[in-house]
C-alpha positions in Angstrom: 6.2 -8.1 -3.1 4.8 -10.9 -1.0 1.7 -10.7 1.2 0.1 -12.9 3.9 -3.7 -12.4 4.5 -5.2 -14.0 7.6 -8.9 -14.7 7.0 -10.4 -15.3 3.5 -13.9 -14.0 4.3 -15.4 -11.2 2.2 -12.9 -8.6 3.3 -9.9 -10.9 3.0 -10.9 -12.0 -0.5 -11.4 -8.4 -1.6 -7.9 -7.5 -0.2 -6.3 -10.4 -2.1 -8.2 -9.5 -5.3 -6.7 -6.0 -5.2 -3.2 -7.1 -4.3 -3.1 -9.5 -7.2 -3.9 -6.8 -9.7 -0.5 -5.2 -9.0 2.1 -6.7 -11.4 4.7 -6.3 -8.7 2.9 -8.8 -6.4 4.8 -12.1 -6.5 2.6 -14.0 -4.1 -0.5 -13.7 -1.9 -1.0 -16.3 0.8 -4.5 -16.6 2.3 -4.9 -18.5 5.5 -8.2 -19.6 6.9 -9.7 -22.5 8.9 -13.0 -22.4 6.9 -12.9 -24.5 3.7 -16.0 -22.6 2.4 -14.1 -19.3 2.6 -11.1 -20.7 0.8 -13.3 -22.1 -1.9 -14.9 -18.8 -2.4 -11.5 -17.1 -2.6 -10.3 -19.7 -5.2 -13.3 -18.9 -7.4 -12.9 -15.2 -7.1 -9.1 -14.9 -7.5 -8.2 -17.5 -10.2 -4.5 -16.6 -10.0 -1.4 -18.8 -9.9 0.1 -16.1 -7.5 -2.6 -16.9 -4.9 -1.8 -19.7 -2.4 -4.6 -20.9 -0.1 -3.7 -22.5 3.2 -6.2 -24.1 5.5 -5.1 -23.4 9.1 -6.2 -22.0 12.4 -4.9 -18.5 12.5 -4.8 -18.6 16.3 -1.9 -21.0 15.9 0.7 -18.3 16.2 3.7 -20.5 15.5 2.3 -21.4 12.1 1.4 -17.8 11.4 4.9 -16.7 12.2 6.3 -19.3 9.8 4.2 -17.9 7.0 4.8 -14.3 8.0 8.6 -14.6 7.9 8.3 -15.2 4.1 6.0 -12.2 3.5 6.7 -8.4 3.3 3.3 -7.5 4.9 0.8 -9.5 6.9 -2.8 -8.3 6.7 -5.3 -9.4 9.4 -8.9 -9.8 8.2 -10.0 -11.9 11.2 -12.0 -10.8 14.3 -10.4 -8.0 16.3 -9.7 -10.0 19.4 -6.9 -11.8 17.6 -5.1 -8.7 16.4 -3.0 -7.9 19.4 -1.3 -11.3 19.4 -1.0 -11.2 15.6 0.7 -7.8 15.8 3.2 -9.3 18.3 3.8 -12.2 15.9 4.4 -9.8 13.0 7.1 -8.1 15.1 8.7 -11.4 15.9 8.7 -12.3 12.2 10.0 -8.9 11.2 7.0 -8.4 8.9 4.9 -5.2 8.5 1.4 -5.6 9.8 -2.0 -4.0 9.1 -5.5 -5.0 10.3 -9.1 -3.9 10.0 -9.5 -2.9 13.6 -12.9 -3.3 15.3 -12.1 -2.4 18.9 -10.4 0.8 20.1 -9.0 -0.8 23.3 -7.2 -3.5 21.3 -5.9 -0.9 18.8 -4.4 1.2 21.7 -2.6 -1.9 22.9 -1.2 -2.5 19.5 0.0 1.1 19.4 1.8 0.5 22.7 4.1 -1.9 20.7 5.7 1.1 19.0 9.1 0.6 20.6 9.2 -3.1 19.8 8.1 -2.6 16.2 10.6 0.2 15.7 13.4 -1.9 17.1 12.4 -4.8 14.7 12.3 -2.3 11.8 8.7 -3.0 10.9 5.5 -0.9 10.8 2.2 -1.6 12.5 -0.9 0.2 11.1 -4.1 -1.0 12.7 -7.7 0.2 11.8 -7.2 0.5 8.0 -10.6 -0.5 6.8 -13.5 1.8 5.9 -14.3 3.4 9.2 -12.2 3.8 11.1 -9.6 3.8 8.3 -10.5 5.5 5.1 -12.9 7.9 6.8 -10.1 8.8 9.2 -7.8 9.7 6.3 -10.5 11.8 4.7 -10.9 13.7 8.0 -7.2 14.3 8.4 -6.9 15.5 4.8 -9.7 18.0 5.5 -7.9 19.3 8.6 -4.8 19.9 6.5 -6.7 22.2 4.1 -7.5 24.7 6.9 -5.3 26.9 9.1 -7.3 26.0 12.2 -10.0 23.4 12.8 -13.1 23.8 14.9 -15.4 20.9 13.8 -15.0 17.5 12.2 -18.2 15.7 11.3 -17.6 12.2 9.8 -20.6 10.6 8.2 -20.5 7.2 6.4 -22.7 4.1 5.9 -23.3 0.9 4.0 -26.8 0.8 2.4 -28.9 -1.2 0.1 -29.3 0.3 -3.4 -33.0 -0.8 -3.4 -34.2 -0.4 0.2 -37.0 -2.7 1.4 -39.4 -1.2 4.0 -39.9 -0.9 6.9 -36.2 -1.1 7.9 -34.6 -0.1 4.6 -31.3 -1.9 5.4 -29.2 -4.9 4.3 -26.5 -6.6 6.2 -23.0 -6.1 4.7 -21.0 -7.3 7.6 -21.3 -9.2 10.9 -24.7 -8.9 12.6 -22.9 -8.9 16.0 -20.7 -5.9 14.9 -23.8 -4.1 13.6 -25.7 -4.5 16.9 -22.5 -3.3 18.7 -22.4 -0.2 16.6 -26.0 0.6 17.4 -26.2 0.0 21.1 -22.7 0.6 22.6 -21.5 4.1 23.5 -19.7 6.1 20.9 -16.8 8.4 21.4 -16.9 12.1 20.5 -15.1 15.4 21.2 -17.1 18.1 22.9 -15.5 21.3 24.0 -12.1 19.7 23.3 -12.7 16.8 25.6 -13.3 13.1 24.9 -16.8 12.1 25.9 -19.1 9.1 25.6 -22.5 9.5 23.8 -25.1 6.8 23.4 -25.2 4.8 20.1 -27.8 6.0 17.6 -28.3 9.2 19.6 -28.5 12.8 18.3 -30.2 11.8 15.0 -29.9 14.4 12.3 -31.2 14.9 8.8 -28.5 15.4 6.1 -28.6 15.8 2.3 -26.2 13.4 0.6 -25.3 13.9 -3.0 -26.7 11.1 -5.1 -29.0 9.9 -2.3 -31.0 12.9 -1.2 -32.3 13.3 2.3 -30.9 10.8 4.8 -30.4 10.5 8.5 -27.3 10.1 10.6 -26.7 9.0 14.3 -23.7 8.2 16.5 -22.0 4.8 15.9 -19.8 3.0 18.4 -16.1 2.8 17.4 -16.2 5.1 14.4 -13.7 7.6 15.7 -11.4 5.1 17.3 -8.0 6.7 18.1 -8.8 10.0 16.2 -10.6 11.4 19.2 -7.7 10.8 21.6 -5.2 12.2 19.1 -7.0 15.5 18.7 -8.4 15.9 22.2 -7.5 19.4 23.4 -7.0 20.6 19.8 -10.4 20.4 18.2 -13.6 21.7 19.8 -16.1 19.3 18.3 -15.7 15.9 16.5 -17.9 13.0 16.0 -18.7 10.1 13.7 -22.2 9.1 12.7 -23.5 6.3 10.5 -25.8 7.1 7.6 -29.2 5.4 7.2 -32.4 5.9 5.2 -34.9 8.0 7.2 -36.8 6.3 10.0 -34.3 3.4 10.5 -32.7 4.7 13.7 -36.0 5.3 15.4 -37.0 1.7 14.9 -33.7 0.4 16.3 -33.9 2.8 19.3 -37.4 1.5 20.1 -36.0 -2.1 20.0 -33.2 -1.0 22.4 -35.6 0.7 24.8 -37.6 -2.6 24.9 -34.5 -4.6 25.7 -34.1 -6.5 22.5 -30.3 -6.0 22.7 -29.9 -6.7 26.4 -27.2 -9.3 27.3 -29.0 -10.2 30.5 -30.4 -13.8 30.1 -34.2 -14.2 30.2 -36.2 -17.4 30.7 -38.6 -18.0 27.8 -40.7 -21.2 27.4 -38.3 -23.2 29.5 -35.2 -21.9 27.8 -32.7 -19.3 28.9 -31.4 -16.9 26.4 -30.0 -13.3 26.2 -32.2 -11.1 24.0 -29.2 -9.9 22.1 -28.5 -13.5 21.0 -32.0 -13.9 19.5 -31.9 -10.4 18.0 -28.6 -11.3 16.2 -30.3 -14.3 14.7 -33.3 -12.2 13.6 -31.0 -9.5 12.2 -29.3 -12.1 10.0 -32.6 -13.5 8.8 -34.2 -10.1 8.1 -31.2 -8.0 6.8 -29.3 -10.7 4.9 -30.4 -10.3 1.3 -28.3 -12.5 -1.0 -28.1 -11.1 -4.5 -29.1 -7.6 -3.4 -26.7 -4.8 -4.4 -25.2 -2.5 -1.8 -23.5 0.9 -1.8 -21.1 2.7 0.6 -21.3 6.5 1.1 -19.0 9.0 2.8 -20.2 12.6 3.5 -17.7 14.4 5.8 -17.4 18.0 6.7 -14.5 19.8 8.3 -14.9 23.4 9.5 -12.5 26.0 10.8 -10.7 29.0 9.4 -8.5 29.8 6.3 -6.7 33.1 5.8 -8.6 34.5 8.7 -12.0 33.6 7.4 -14.5 30.9 8.4 -14.3 28.0 5.9 -15.3 24.4 5.4 -14.2 21.4 3.3 -16.9 18.8 2.4 -16.0 15.3 1.1 -18.2 12.9 -0.7 -17.8 9.4 -2.0 -20.4 6.9 -3.3 -19.2 3.4 -4.2 -21.6 0.8 -5.7 -21.7 -3.0 -6.0 -19.2 -4.1 -8.6 -21.3 -6.0 -11.2 -18.3 -7.3 -13.2 -16.4 -8.9 -10.4 -19.3 -9.5 -8.0 -17.8 -7.5 -5.2 -20.0 -5.8 -2.7 -19.4 -2.1 -2.1 -18.5 -2.9 1.5 -15.9 -5.5 0.3 -14.3 -2.8 -1.9 -14.3 0.0 0.6 -13.0 -2.2 3.4 -10.7 -4.7 1.7 -9.2 -2.4 -0.8 -8.0 0.3 1.7 -6.2 -2.5 3.6 -4.6 -3.6 0.3 -3.6 -0.1 -0.6 -1.8 0.4 2.8 -0.2 -3.0 2.6 1.2 -2.1 -0.9 2.4 1.3 0.4 4.3 -0.6 3.1 5.7 -3.2 0.8 7.0 -0.7 -1.8 8.4 1.7 0.7 6.0 4.6 0.2 5.3 4.3 3.9 8.6 3.9 5.6 8.7 4.7 9.3 9.2 1.7 11.6 6.9 1.7 14.7 3.2 1.5 15.5 1.0 4.3 14.3 -2.7 5.2 14.2 -4.2 5.9 10.8 -4.3 9.6 11.4 -0.5 9.9 11.7 0.7 6.8 9.8 -1.0 7.0 6.4 -0.2 9.9 3.9 -3.6 11.2 2.6 -2.7 12.3 -0.9 -1.1 9.1 -2.1 -3.9 7.1 -0.4 -6.5 9.2 -2.2 -4.7 8.7 -5.6 -4.8 4.9 -5.1 -8.4 4.9 -3.9 -9.5 6.8 -6.9 -7.6 4.5 -9.3 -10.0 1.9 -7.9 -13.1 4.0 -8.8 -13.9 5.3 -5.4 -14.3 8.8 -6.7 -13.5 10.7 -3.5 -14.2 14.4 -4.1 -13.9 17.5 -2.0 -15.0 21.1 -2.2 -13.6 24.1 -0.2 -15.6 27.2 0.4 -15.5 30.3 2.6 -18.6 30.2 4.7 -19.3 34.0 4.5 -19.5 33.9 0.7 -21.3 30.6 0.1 -19.4 30.1 -3.2 -17.1 27.1 -3.6 -13.5 28.3 -3.9 -11.9 25.1 -5.1 -12.6 21.4 -5.7 
């Protein structure tokens, strides 16, 4: 199996690390324009099967040339490049997966279904942590019930040792984080797709291994899932998990205009508040050397055998001390690698473009995730008895 990874940042490196552990992998090519990223990849991977290429991945002609020699192309670059990269993969007749990041772009990728099917390749966007693995967890939960009424996805990346008053550490782009906080989120209410404000409807939840936490709506978490199940499920939403009190601080900043994109004049300079806030987020939340963790706590409710029932999923992944991989790298890069390998070895074999919820088989994915130490568990119970029926 041969793979091409575009972008050798944290997620691209993690994806390559996982691919190279498979004895069936013949070659992994990492392409990036940043020498620092490639140097970091070289130090982590230390494999003769890894080939590092310095290039601008927006040069589609060069990308196609590399893709034609690969079984699967994985995009770990910013979301706005993914549509053109998906088209390039079709032209190269190479399977394609990406980490998503923007639902509108993903929907445009899915519109390439006919072209991908004709080329005999599969496109699977949105295959990171959330959307991605969290989507597969939710779909698996739905399959355990006869009918589904509610789907409540909860996940988050957190510091193992929170520092007050914000109790948070940056595990991905500060711009992406702000976007999750302040842009509208998608949800299902009374079977219809609706928009809800970011970080709204704050709730307290008890998370195994962490105790009392809080959760609030996050932009982009449901992605295509809401559209796929509109009219079929009464209530569905996706909320990020934080230590208690964090969301109130961010909402206060939002109310004061710290994330506004309207330029303001300050001391003779003109700047949008969000630009300054992004810089301050990086300075305040970036804690090199600190160890993170990623948690999933998802509940699916409905009926089974004529009785009300629920399935609850939990996962807690911590920083990898041995390989120096953050939990976010593992839970974002590894799922992309799992899906890429399932495409390359034929376990996913249906040409076309598919959302995660219809394109990725849950049981084989879970088996691969748990081989990597993710420890995804689930418990089923009838709500009228309160006693777990199976795990």
